[in-house]
Structures are given as structure tokens and as C-alpha cells.
C-alpha positions in Angstrom: -2.5 96.2 137.2 -2.7 98.3 134.2 -4.5 101.7 134.3 -6.8 102.4 131.4 -9.2 104.9 132.8 -10.5 106.3 136.1 -13.9 104.6 135.7 -15.1 101.0 135.1 -16.7 101.7 131.7 -13.3 101.8 130.0 -11.9 98.8 131.9 -13.6 96.6 129.3 -10.5 97.1 127.1 -8.6 94.9 129.4 -10.7 91.8 128.7 -8.6 90.5 125.8 -5.3 91.3 127.5 -6.4 89.5 130.7 -6.6 86.2 128.7 -3.0 86.6 127.7 -2.1 87.4 131.3 -4.0 84.3 132.5 -2.2 82.1 130.0 1.2 83.5 131.0 0.5 82.9 134.7 -0.8 79.4 134.0 2.4 78.6 132.0 4.6 80.0 134.8 2.7 77.9 137.4 2.8 74.7 135.3 6.5 74.7 134.6 8.0 72.1 137.0 11.3 71.5 135.2 13.4 74.0 137.2 14.8 73.3 140.7 16.2 75.4 143.5 16.3 79.2 143.4 14.6 79.4 140.0 11.6 77.6 141.3 11.6 79.8 144.4 11.8 82.9 142.2 9.0 81.7 140.0 6.8 81.0 143.1 7.6 84.5 144.5 6.6 86.1 141.1 3.3 84.2 141.1 2.5 85.3 144.6 3.4 88.9 143.8 1.2 88.9 140.6 -1.7 87.3 142.5 -1.5 89.8 145.4 -1.3 92.7 142.9 -4.4 91.5 141.0 -6.3 90.8 144.1 -5.7 94.3 145.5 -6.7 95.9 142.2 -9.8 93.8 142.1 -10.8 94.7 145.6 -10.2 98.4 144.9 -12.5 98.3 141.9 -15.4 96.7 143.9 -16.1 100.0 145.6 -17.5 101.3 142.3 -19.9 98.4 142.2 -21.0 99.1 145.8 -21.6 102.8 145.0 -23.6 101.9 141.9 -25.8 99.5 143.8 -26.4 102.0 146.6 -27.6 104.6 144.0 -29.8 101.9 142.2 -31.4 100.9 145.5 -32.1 104.6 146.5 -33.7 105.4 143.1 -35.9 102.2 143.1 -37.0 102.7 146.7 -38.0 106.3 146.2 -39.7 105.7 142.8 -41.6 102.7 144.2 -42.7 104.6 147.3 -43.9 107.6 145.2 -46.0 105.6 142.8 -47.4 103.0 145.2 -51.2 103.6 145.5 -51.3 106.0 142.5 -52.5 103.4 139.9 -49.5 103.7 137.6 -49.2 101.2 134.8 -45.9 102.6 133.7 -43.4 105.2 135.0 -41.1 107.5 133.0 -38.3 109.1 135.0 -36.2 111.9 133.7 -32.6 112.3 135.0 -31.9 108.7 135.9 -28.3 108.0 136.6 -26.7 106.3 133.6 -23.6 105.2 135.4 -21.6 105.7 138.7 -17.8 105.7 138.2 -18.3 103.8 134.9 -20.6 101.1 136.4 -23.9 101.1 134.5 -26.9 101.7 136.7 -29.9 102.5 134.6 -28.6 102.6 131.0 -31.4 100.1 130.4 -33.7 97.9 132.4 -35.3 100.6 134.6 -38.9 99.6 133.7 -38.1 96.0 134.5 -36.6 96.9 137.8 -39.7 98.9 138.8 -41.9 96.0 137.8 -39.9 93.6 140.0 -40.7 95.9 142.9 -44.4 95.4 142.3 -45.5 99.0 142.3 -47.0 99.0 138.8 -50.6 98.0 138.1 -51.9 96.6 134.8 -54.9 99.0 134.5 -53.8 102.5 135.3 -52.4 105.7 133.9 -48.8 106.5 132.9 -46.9 108.3 135.6 -43.8 110.4 135.2 -41.3 112.3 137.3 -37.8 113.4 137.7 -34.8 112.1 139.7 -33.0 115.1 141.0 -29.9 113.3 142.1 -31.1 112.9 145.7 -34.9 112.5 145.5 -37.7 111.4 143.1 -40.3 114.1 142.3 -43.5 112.8 140.9 -45.2 115.0 138.3 -48.7 116.0 139.1 -51.4 114.0 137.2 -52.6 115.6 134.0 -55.9 117.4 134.2 -58.8 115.2 133.2 -62.1 116.5 131.8 
């Protein structure tokens, strides 16, 4: 496990290095020419590397769980707020870009709201603000 950054956004720098690690581990596992204690040492090294990478992988999954929790909370509150208001589109200020480096709504928010089925084809544009804990829908503009 090699530490690049405290968040997942910068972990992308490990992609190329991980291919070299995978090649090294595959070569280590494929070598059957040695016997005795060298083979035992090689097997122990493989298990140690595997357990280390597994523990690092499981530790990083908490960031993905946190990001999905935030995503679900935002979508639920936005959908509940605009349901029945005849919104054909919704613009939200203050959407979370990422949580611990895991992208949440850097893009794709409109598509996510459409999948929840709260938008209607013939309606008005709606807007509001995500405060970090709740969605506040702006009042409709005055019509004359």
C-alpha cells in the first residue's frame, strides 16, 4: 500500500504503478523452479502482499459508501421537493462535488434526477440550494 493522498481523487496516480505490481506478483506466483524454503518464502510473500492490498482496498471502500449516502440523500430531498411542482428541469446550487475524493455530482446530476422520475416534460424550470443537510427550493418567479 502506497500513500498518495488522503482522498480518493489523487489515488488515480496509482493506476499505472498497479500494473507493474500485478506483473511482479504474477511472475512471483508463476515461478515453480525453486524448491524447499525458497518456495515457502515466496508463498509467504505472496500471502503478505495479498493481505496488505486487501486491507487497503477495504479501508478505501468507506469513502465510496459515504459518497453514495450523500448522493442518495441529495436525490431523495430534491425529488421530494420538486414532485408535484411541474418542473421540467432543476438547477441546484451547492451540490457536493466529491466526498473524500470520490466524485458525487461533478457531472450527471440532471440525469440522476430524471431517473428518479420527478421531472415533467411540460413545466417550468425550478431551482434551489443544497445547504449540506437539506434542499431548499426557491420560490417560483412572479408571473404576470
